[in-house]
Biopython code that builds the backbone (N, CA, C, O; Angstrom):
import numpy as np
from Bio.PDB.StructureBuilder import StructureBuilder

atoms = [
    (1, "MET", "N", (14.062, -3.337, 7.511)),
    (1, "MET", "CA", (13.105, -2.880, 6.534)),
    (1, "MET", "C", (13.596, -1.571, 5.935)),
    (1, "MET", "O", (14.211, -0.748, 6.613)),
    (2, "SER", "N", (13.317, -1.402, 4.680)),
    (2, "SER", "CA", (13.860, -0.229, 4.018)),
    (2, "SER", "C", (12.896, 0.330, 2.980)),
    (2, "SER", "O", (11.875, -0.268, 2.638)),
    (3, "VAL", "N", (13.269, 1.490, 2.506)),
    (3, "VAL", "CA", (12.505, 2.124, 1.437)),
    (3, "VAL", "C", (12.481, 1.215, 0.214)),
    (3, "VAL", "O", (11.472, 1.138, -0.486)),
    (4, "GLU", "N", (13.583, 0.532, -0.041)),
    (4, "GLU", "CA", (13.647, -0.378, -1.188)),
    (4, "GLU", "C", (12.612, -1.491, -1.057)),
    (4, "GLU", "O", (12.023, -1.915, -2.051)),
    (5, "ARG", "N", (12.396, -1.955, 0.145)),
    (5, "ARG", "CA", (11.388, -2.998, 0.394)),
    (5, "ARG", "C", (9.991, -2.465, 0.064)),
    (5, "ARG", "O", (9.186, -3.159, -0.558)),
    (6, "VAL", "N", (9.715, -1.245, 0.479)),
    (6, "VAL", "CA", (8.418, -0.637, 0.175)),
    (6, "VAL", "C", (8.238, -0.532, -1.335)),
    (6, "VAL", "O", (7.169, -0.851, -1.856)),
    (7, "GLN", "N", (9.265, -0.091, -2.030)),
    (7, "GLN", "CA", (9.180, 0.052, -3.484)),
    (7, "GLN", "C", (8.954, -1.295, -4.163)),
    (7, "GLN", "O", (8.206, -1.381, -5.137)),
    (8, "LYS", "N", (9.588, -2.337, -3.660)),
    (8, "LYS", "CA", (9.396, -3.682, -4.210)),
    (8, "LYS", "C", (7.951, -4.146, -3.996)),
    (8, "LYS", "O", (7.338, -4.723, -4.894)),
    (9, "LEU", "N", (7.420, -3.891, -2.813)),
    (9, "LEU", "CA", (6.042, -4.283, -2.511)),
    (9, "LEU", "C", (5.039, -3.505, -3.362)),
    (9, "LEU", "O", (4.022, -4.058, -3.782)),
    (10, "ILE", "N", (5.317, -2.240, -3.613)),
    (10, "ILE", "CA", (4.439, -1.447, -4.479)),
    (10, "ILE", "C", (4.418, -2.040, -5.883)),
    (10, "ILE", "O", (3.360, -2.141, -6.504)),
    (11, "LYS", "N", (5.566, -2.425, -6.371)),
    (11, "LYS", "CA", (5.644, -3.041, -7.702)),
    (11, "LYS", "C", (4.828, -4.336, -7.734)),
    (11, "LYS", "O", (4.105, -4.599, -8.694)),
    (12, "GLU", "N", (4.952, -5.131, -6.685)),
    (12, "GLU", "CA", (4.202, -6.387, -6.587)),
    (12, "GLU", "C", (2.694, -6.116, -6.519)),
    (12, "GLU", "O", (1.904, -6.826, -7.140)),
    (13, "LEU", "N", (2.308, -5.097, -5.770)),
    (13, "LEU", "CA", (0.896, -4.742, -5.664)),
    (13, "LEU", "C", (0.348, -4.293, -7.015)),
    (13, "LEU", "O", (-0.746, -4.697, -7.408)),
    (14, "ARG", "N", (1.089, -3.475, -7.709)),
    (14, "ARG", "CA", (0.646, -3.033, -9.044)),
    (14, "ARG", "C", (0.433, -4.230, -9.971)),
    (14, "ARG", "O", (-0.529, -4.267, -10.738)),
    (15, "SER", "N", (1.327, -5.194, -9.894)),
    (15, "SER", "CA", (1.215, -6.389, -10.722)),
    (15, "SER", "C", (-0.080, -7.139, -10.412)),
    (15, "SER", "O", (-0.792, -7.561, -11.323)),
    (16, "GLU", "N", (-0.377, -7.301, -9.139)),
    (16, "GLU", "CA", (-1.608, -7.991, -8.743)),
    (16, "GLU", "C", (-2.844, -7.201, -9.158)),
    (16, "GLU", "O", (-3.829, -7.784, -9.610)),
    (17, "LEU", "N", (-2.800, -5.898, -9.012)),
    (17, "LEU", "CA", (-3.942, -5.068, -9.403)),
    (17, "LEU", "C", (-4.193, -5.156, -10.897)),
    (17, "LEU", "O", (-5.342, -5.116, -11.336)),
    (18, "ASN", "N", (-3.138, -5.274, -11.678)),
    (18, "ASN", "CA", (-3.288, -5.395, -13.129)),
    (18, "ASN", "C", (-3.976, -6.696, -13.528)),
    (18, "ASN", "O", (-4.536, -6.794, -14.620)),
    (19, "ARG", "N", (-3.937, -7.686, -12.656)),
    (19, "ARG", "CA", (-4.582, -8.972, -12.938)),
    (19, "ARG", "C", (-6.082, -8.956, -12.662)),
    (19, "ARG", "O", (-6.808, -9.843, -13.109)),
    (20, "LEU", "N", (-6.541, -7.955, -11.931)),
    (20, "LEU", "CA", (-7.962, -7.871, -11.614)),
    (20, "LEU", "C", (-8.754, -7.506, -12.856)),
    (20, "LEU", "O", (-8.273, -6.777, -13.724)),
    (21, "GLY", "N", (-9.944, -8.009, -12.930)),
    (21, "GLY", "CA", (-10.816, -7.687, -14.056)),
    (21, "GLY", "C", (-11.482, -6.336, -13.880)),
    (21, "GLY", "O", (-11.283, -5.646, -12.880)),
    (22, "ASP", "N", (-12.272, -5.979, -14.871)),
    (22, "ASP", "CA", (-12.965, -4.691, -14.851)),
    (22, "ASP", "C", (-13.983, -4.582, -13.718)),
    (22, "ASP", "O", (-14.289, -3.478, -13.269)),
    (23, "ARG", "N", (-14.500, -5.694, -13.262)),
    (23, "ARG", "CA", (-15.493, -5.658, -12.182)),
    (23, "ARG", "C", (-14.893, -5.148, -10.876)),
    (23, "ARG", "O", (-15.623, -4.761, -9.963)),
    (24, "ASP", "N", (-13.572, -5.147, -10.786)),
    (24, "ASP", "CA", (-12.878, -4.706, -9.581)),
    (24, "ASP", "C", (-12.282, -3.309, -9.739)),
    (24, "ASP", "O", (-11.276, -2.985, -9.108)),
    (25, "ALA", "N", (-12.898, -2.489, -10.574)),
    (25, "ALA", "CA", (-12.371, -1.144, -10.838)),
    (25, "ALA", "C", (-12.298, -0.300, -9.566)),
    (25, "ALA", "O", (-11.358, 0.476, -9.391)),
    (26, "GLY", "N", (-13.270, -0.443, -8.688)),
    (26, "GLY", "CA", (-13.267, 0.319, -7.435)),
    (26, "GLY", "C", (-12.089, -0.043, -6.554)),
    (26, "GLY", "O", (-11.477, 0.821, -5.926)),
    (27, "ILE", "N", (-11.781, -1.319, -6.516)),
    (27, "ILE", "CA", (-10.643, -1.789, -5.731)),
    (27, "ILE", "C", (-9.354, -1.239, -6.316)),
    (27, "ILE", "O", (-8.478, -0.770, -5.589)),
    (28, "LYS", "N", (-9.247, -1.302, -7.632)),
    (28, "LYS", "CA", (-8.054, -0.768, -8.297)),
    (28, "LYS", "C", (-7.871, 0.711, -7.974)),
    (28, "LYS", "O", (-6.759, 1.167, -7.710)),
    (29, "GLU", "N", (-8.968, 1.447, -7.999)),
    (29, "GLU", "CA", (-8.901, 2.885, -7.735)),
    (29, "GLU", "C", (-8.449, 3.169, -6.303)),
    (29, "GLU", "O", (-7.576, 4.008, -6.081)),
    (30, "LYS", "N", (-9.039, 2.472, -5.334)),
    (30, "LYS", "CA", (-8.675, 2.686, -3.930)),
    (30, "LYS", "C", (-7.227, 2.290, -3.664)),
    (30, "LYS", "O", (-6.487, 3.015, -2.998)),
    (31, "ALA", "N", (-6.832, 1.139, -4.187)),
    (31, "ALA", "CA", (-5.454, 0.689, -3.989)),
    (31, "ALA", "C", (-4.482, 1.622, -4.708)),
    (31, "ALA", "O", (-3.394, 1.904, -4.205)),
    (32, "GLY", "N", (-4.877, 2.094, -5.877)),
    (32, "GLY", "CA", (-4.033, 3.029, -6.616)),
    (32, "GLY", "C", (-3.799, 4.315, -5.841)),
    (32, "GLY", "O", (-2.696, 4.862, -5.854)),
    (33, "ALA", "N", (-4.837, 4.798, -5.165)),
    (33, "ALA", "CA", (-4.701, 6.009, -4.354)),
    (33, "ALA", "C", (-3.738, 5.779, -3.190)),
    (33, "ALA", "O", (-2.942, 6.656, -2.855)),
    (34, "ILE", "N", (-3.813, 4.604, -2.579)),
    (34, "ILE", "CA", (-2.890, 4.277, -1.487)),
    (34, "ILE", "C", (-1.461, 4.201, -2.021)),
    (34, "ILE", "O", (-0.530, 4.677, -1.370)),
    (35, "ILE", "N", (-1.286, 3.612, -3.191)),
    (35, "ILE", "CA", (0.049, 3.524, -3.786)),
    (35, "ILE", "C", (0.637, 4.923, -3.962)),
    (35, "ILE", "O", (1.798, 5.160, -3.629)),
    (36, "VAL", "N", (-0.161, 5.839, -4.482)),
    (36, "VAL", "CA", (0.310, 7.220, -4.668)),
    (36, "VAL", "C", (0.708, 7.824, -3.323)),
    (36, "VAL", "O", (1.749, 8.471, -3.215)),
    (37, "ASP", "N", (-0.125, 7.612, -2.290)),
    (37, "ASP", "CA", (0.191, 8.131, -0.959)),
    (37, "ASP", "C", (1.482, 7.533, -0.411)),
    (37, "ASP", "O", (2.304, 8.243, 0.168)),
    (38, "VAL", "N", (1.657, 6.235, -0.592)),
    (38, "VAL", "CA", (2.865, 5.564, -0.101)),
    (38, "VAL", "C", (4.090, 6.100, -0.837)),
    (38, "VAL", "O", (5.117, 6.374, -0.216)),
    (39, "GLU", "N", (3.989, 6.248, -2.142)),
    (39, "GLU", "CA", (5.126, 6.763, -2.910)),
    (39, "GLU", "C", (5.491, 8.180, -2.474)),
    (39, "GLU", "O", (6.672, 8.515, -2.381)),
    (40, "ARG", "N", (4.497, 9.003, -2.209)),
    (40, "ARG", "CA", (4.765, 10.360, -1.704)),
    (40, "ARG", "C", (5.465, 10.303, -0.356)),
    (40, "ARG", "O", (6.415, 11.046, -0.105)),
    (41, "GLN", "N", (4.985, 9.406, 0.519)),
    (41, "GLN", "CA", (5.576, 9.296, 1.846)),
    (41, "GLN", "C", (7.020, 8.826, 1.766)),
    (41, "GLN", "O", (7.870, 9.307, 2.515)),
    (42, "VAL", "N", (7.301, 7.907, 0.883)),
    (42, "VAL", "CA", (8.676, 7.428, 0.710)),
    (42, "VAL", "C", (9.577, 8.599, 0.323)),
    (42, "VAL", "O", (10.697, 8.707, 0.823)),
    (43, "GLN", "N", (9.104, 9.468, -0.555)),
    (43, "GLN", "CA", (9.888, 10.643, -0.950)),
    (43, "GLN", "C", (10.067, 11.613, 0.222)),
    (43, "GLN", "O", (11.129, 12.216, 0.377)),
    (44, "LYS", "N", (9.033, 11.758, 1.038)),
    (44, "LYS", "CA", (9.091, 12.681, 2.175)),
    (44, "LYS", "C", (9.989, 12.174, 3.298)),
    (44, "LYS", "O", (10.465, 12.964, 4.113)),
    (45, "LEU", "N", (10.223, 10.869, 3.349)),
    (45, "LEU", "CA", (11.086, 10.316, 4.394)),
    (45, "LEU", "C", (12.452, 10.980, 4.396)),
    (45, "LEU", "O", (13.074, 11.148, 5.445)),
    (46, "LYS", "N", (12.906, 11.349, 3.227)),
    (46, "LYS", "CA", (14.223, 11.978, 3.102)),
    (46, "LYS", "C", (14.283, 13.307, 3.843)),
    (46, "LYS", "O", (15.350, 13.713, 4.306)),
    (47, "SER", "N", (13.150, 13.986, 3.957)),
    (47, "SER", "CA", (13.113, 15.272, 4.655)),
    (47, "SER", "C", (12.634, 15.132, 6.101)),
    (47, "SER", "O", (12.535, 16.122, 6.826)),
    (48, "GLY", "N", (12.342, 13.912, 6.511)),
    (48, "GLY", "CA", (11.924, 13.662, 7.886)),
    (48, "GLY", "C", (10.441, 13.874, 8.146)),
    (48, "GLY", "O", (10.006, 13.794, 9.295)),
    (49, "HIS", "N", (9.662, 14.138, 7.122)),
    (49, "HIS", "CA", (8.219, 14.350, 7.280)),
    (49, "HIS", "C", (7.499, 13.005, 7.225)),
    (49, "HIS", "O", (7.765, 12.176, 6.355)),
    (50, "LYS", "N", (6.577, 12.805, 8.180)),
    (50, "LYS", "CA", (5.849, 11.538, 8.231)),
    (50, "LYS", "C", (4.349, 11.792, 8.232)),
    (50, "LYS", "O", (3.870, 12.733, 8.866)),
    (51, "ASP", "N", (3.620, 10.956, 7.525)),
    (51, "ASP", "CA", (2.158, 11.025, 7.460)),
    (51, "ASP", "C", (1.600, 9.957, 8.388)),
    (51, "ASP", "O", (1.497, 8.790, 8.010)),
    (52, "SER", "N", (1.245, 10.354, 9.592)),
    (52, "SER", "CA", (0.783, 9.382, 10.583)),
    (52, "SER", "C", (-0.552, 8.745, 10.209)),
    (52, "SER", "O", (-0.867, 7.662, 10.702)),
    (53, "GLY", "N", (-1.334, 9.378, 9.364)),
    (53, "GLY", "CA", (-2.617, 8.821, 8.967)),
    (53, "GLY", "C", (-2.527, 7.776, 7.875)),
    (53, "GLY", "O", (-3.498, 7.066, 7.616)),
    (54, "LEU", "N", (-1.377, 7.670, 7.233)),
    (54, "LEU", "CA", (-1.224, 6.747, 6.112)),
    (54, "LEU", "C", (-1.406, 5.298, 6.539)),
    (54, "LEU", "O", (-2.112, 4.544, 5.870)),
    (55, "VAL", "N", (-0.792, 4.903, 7.623)),
    (55, "VAL", "CA", (-0.889, 3.507, 8.065)),
    (55, "VAL", "C", (-2.338, 3.165, 8.412)),
    (55, "VAL", "O", (-2.779, 2.043, 8.161)),
    (56, "LYS", "N", (-3.075, 4.099, 8.979)),
    (56, "LYS", "CA", (-4.496, 3.870, 9.292)),
    (56, "LYS", "C", (-5.298, 3.669, 8.012)),
    (56, "LYS", "O", (-6.142, 2.776, 7.946)),
    (57, "ARG", "N", (-5.043, 4.494, 6.991)),
    (57, "ARG", "CA", (-5.755, 4.342, 5.718)),
    (57, "ARG", "C", (-5.434, 2.991, 5.083)),
    (57, "ARG", "O", (-6.302, 2.358, 4.483)),
    (58, "ILE", "N", (-4.202, 2.562, 5.217)),
    (58, "ILE", "CA", (-3.815, 1.254, 4.679)),
    (58, "ILE", "C", (-4.542, 0.145, 5.436)),
    (58, "ILE", "O", (-5.037, -0.803, 4.827)),
    (59, "ALA", "N", (-4.606, 0.260, 6.754)),
    (59, "ALA", "CA", (-5.300, -0.754, 7.561)),
    (59, "ALA", "C", (-6.777, -0.841, 7.180)),
    (59, "ALA", "O", (-7.341, -1.933, 7.113)),
    (60, "ASP", "N", (-7.394, 0.299, 6.935)),
    (60, "ASP", "CA", (-8.798, 0.302, 6.505)),
    (60, "ASP", "C", (-8.958, -0.409, 5.162)),
    (60, "ASP", "O", (-9.920, -1.147, 4.952)),
    (61, "LEU", "N", (-8.019, -0.183, 4.266)),
    (61, "LEU", "CA", (-8.052, -0.827, 2.957)),
    (61, "LEU", "C", (-7.897, -2.343, 3.093)),
    (61, "LEU", "O", (-8.570, -3.105, 2.399)),
    (62, "VAL", "N", (-7.016, -2.772, 3.980)),
    (62, "VAL", "CA", (-6.812, -4.205, 4.217)),
    (62, "VAL", "C", (-8.117, -4.845, 4.674)),
    (62, "VAL", "O", (-8.495, -5.907, 4.180)),
    (63, "GLU", "N", (-8.800, -4.211, 5.606)),
    (63, "GLU", "CA", (-10.076, -4.752, 6.087)),
    (63, "GLU", "C", (-11.090, -4.898, 4.960)),
    (63, "GLU", "O", (-11.826, -5.882, 4.893)),
    (64, "GLU", "N", (-11.116, -3.919, 4.089)),
    (64, "GLU", "CA", (-12.084, -3.934, 2.996)),
    (64, "GLU", "C", (-11.793, -5.044, 1.981)),
    (64, "GLU", "O", (-12.723, -5.636, 1.433)),
    (65, "PHE", "N", (-10.532, -5.326, 1.730)),
    (65, "PHE", "CA", (-10.141, -6.275, 0.685)),
    (65, "PHE", "C", (-9.966, -7.708, 1.159)),
    (65, "PHE", "O", (-10.006, -8.625, 0.339)),
    (66, "GLU", "N", (-9.774, -7.932, 2.449)),
    (66, "GLU", "CA", (-9.299, -9.229, 2.914)),
    (66, "GLU", "C", (-10.180, -10.411, 2.526)),
    (66, "GLU", "O", (-9.666, -11.510, 2.321)),
    (67, "GLN", "N", (-11.463, -10.221, 2.423)),
    (67, "GLN", "CA", (-12.357, -11.330, 2.098)),
    (67, "GLN", "C", (-12.216, -11.795, 0.648)),
    (67, "GLN", "O", (-12.095, -12.990, 0.382)),
    (68, "ASP", "N", (-12.233, -10.853, -0.272)),
    (68, "ASP", "CA", (-12.267, -11.199, -1.694)),
    (68, "ASP", "C", (-10.906, -11.220, -2.383)),
    (68, "ASP", "O", (-10.759, -11.821, -3.448)),
    (69, "HIS", "N", (-9.928, -10.580, -1.794)),
    (69, "HIS", "CA", (-8.625, -10.445, -2.459)),
    (69, "HIS", "C", (-7.487, -10.695, -1.466)),
    (69, "HIS", "O", (-6.775, -9.761, -1.097)),
    (70, "PRO", "N", (-7.310, -11.939, -1.035)),
    (70, "PRO", "CA", (-6.312, -12.222, 0.003)),
    (70, "PRO", "C", (-4.869, -11.902, -0.401)),
    (70, "PRO", "O", (-4.084, -11.468, 0.442)),
    (71, "LYS", "N", (-4.510, -12.104, -1.655)),
    (71, "LYS", "CA", (-3.129, -11.821, -2.060)),
    (71, "LYS", "C", (-2.855, -10.316, -2.035)),
    (71, "LYS", "O", (-1.811, -9.877, -1.553)),
    (72, "ILE", "N", (-3.793, -9.536, -2.555)),
    (72, "ILE", "CA", (-3.646, -8.083, -2.516)),
    (72, "ILE", "C", (-3.601, -7.610, -1.064)),
    (72, "ILE", "O", (-2.806, -6.739, -0.711)),
    (73, "THR", "N", (-4.454, -8.188, -0.233)),
    (73, "THR", "CA", (-4.476, -7.843, 1.185)),
    (73, "THR", "C", (-3.126, -8.113, 1.831)),
    (73, "THR", "O", (-2.631, -7.288, 2.599)),
    (74, "ALA", "N", (-2.530, -9.250, 1.533)),
    (74, "ALA", "CA", (-1.232, -9.598, 2.115)),
    (74, "ALA", "C", (-0.154, -8.598, 1.697)),
    (74, "ALA", "O", (0.676, -8.201, 2.515)),
    (75, "ILE", "N", (-0.164, -8.201, 0.451)),
    (75, "ILE", "CA", (0.835, -7.239, -0.031)),
    (75, "ILE", "C", (0.639, -5.889, 0.656)),
    (75, "ILE", "O", (1.602, -5.279, 1.119)),
    (76, "ILE", "N", (-0.605, -5.428, 0.721)),
    (76, "ILE", "CA", (-0.886, -4.144, 1.364)),
    (76, "ILE", "C", (-0.505, -4.196, 2.838)),
    (76, "ILE", "O", (0.044, -3.233, 3.372)),
    (77, "ASP", "N", (-0.792, -5.307, 3.490)),
    (77, "ASP", "CA", (-0.417, -5.469, 4.893)),
    (77, "ASP", "C", (1.101, -5.426, 5.058)),
    (77, "ASP", "O", (1.601, -4.837, 6.017)),
    (78, "ASN", "N", (1.836, -6.039, 4.138)),
    (78, "ASN", "CA", (3.302, -5.985, 4.187)),
    (78, "ASN", "C", (3.808, -4.557, 4.014)),
    (78, "ASN", "O", (4.767, -4.155, 4.674)),
    (79, "ILE", "N", (3.174, -3.793, 3.137)),
    (79, "ILE", "CA", (3.554, -2.388, 2.964)),
    (79, "ILE", "C", (3.335, -1.635, 4.274)),
    (79, "ILE", "O", (4.193, -0.864, 4.703)),
    (80, "SER", "N", (2.190, -1.861, 4.902)),
    (80, "SER", "CA", (1.883, -1.199, 6.166)),
    (80, "SER", "C", (2.908, -1.546, 7.241)),
    (80, "SER", "O", (3.385, -0.666, 7.957)),
    (81, "THR", "N", (3.240, -2.813, 7.351)),
    (81, "THR", "CA", (4.228, -3.253, 8.336)),
    (81, "THR", "C", (5.582, -2.621, 8.069)),
    (81, "THR", "O", (6.258, -2.174, 8.996)),
    (82, "THR", "N", (5.979, -2.583, 6.812)),
    (82, "THR", "CA", (7.268, -1.999, 6.453)),
    (82, "THR", "C", (7.295, -0.511, 6.780)),
    (82, "THR", "O", (8.287, -0.009, 7.309)),
    (83, "LEU", "N", (6.216, 0.192, 6.470)),
    (83, "LEU", "CA", (6.148, 1.617, 6.807)),
    (83, "LEU", "C", (6.220, 1.824, 8.317)),
    (83, "LEU", "O", (6.892, 2.742, 8.788)),
    (84, "SER", "N", (5.537, 0.983, 9.068)),
    (84, "SER", "CA", (5.597, 1.080, 10.530)),
    (84, "SER", "C", (7.015, 0.868, 11.032)),
    (84, "SER", "O", (7.475, 1.566, 11.935)),
    (85, "ASN", "N", (7.696, -0.088, 10.449)),
    (85, "ASN", "CA", (9.081, -0.349, 10.840)),
    (85, "ASN", "C", (10.014, 0.801, 10.472)),
    (85, "ASN", "O", (11.074, 0.968, 11.076)),
    (86, "LEU", "N", (9.612, 1.590, 9.479)),
    (86, "LEU", "CA", (10.386, 2.772, 9.098)),
    (86, "LEU", "C", (10.035, 3.974, 9.975)),
    (86, "LEU", "O", (10.600, 5.056, 9.815)),
    (87, "GLY", "N", (9.104, 3.777, 10.895)),
    (87, "GLY", "CA", (8.731, 4.838, 11.817)),
    (87, "GLY", "C", (7.598, 5.723, 11.347)),
    (87, "GLY", "O", (7.407, 6.821, 11.869)),
    (88, "ILE", "N", (6.853, 5.260, 10.376)),
    (88, "ILE", "CA", (5.738, 6.057, 9.848)),
    (88, "ILE", "C", (4.453, 5.637, 10.534)),
    (88, "ILE", "O", (3.390, 6.182, 10.240)),
]
sb = StructureBuilder()
sb.init_structure("model")
sb.init_model(0)
sb.init_chain("A")
sb.init_seg("    ")
for serial, (resi, resn, name, xyz) in enumerate(atoms, 1):
    if name == "N":
        sb.init_residue(resn, " ", resi, " ")
    sb.init_atom(name, np.array(xyz, "f"), 0.0, 1.0, " ", f" {name:<3s}", serial, name[0])
structure = sb.get_structure()
């Protein structure tokens, strides 16, 4: 697993979020905030700094989305797994 994998998954997640309608604005906002956090963490990996709370926030997001948005949930879960494999 690599940083490149995380970046690919973020791109895929953004694509799925763009397909959501306006009624899902809250979901877009929450997922967007996680994307920003993940992107920051990817940049910090180079300096050895890790955000241990990030994976927990992602797991909480997965629980919230899993019923209504299974594809988005799967992508977010893959991001979480990849970050864990990177030692975050």
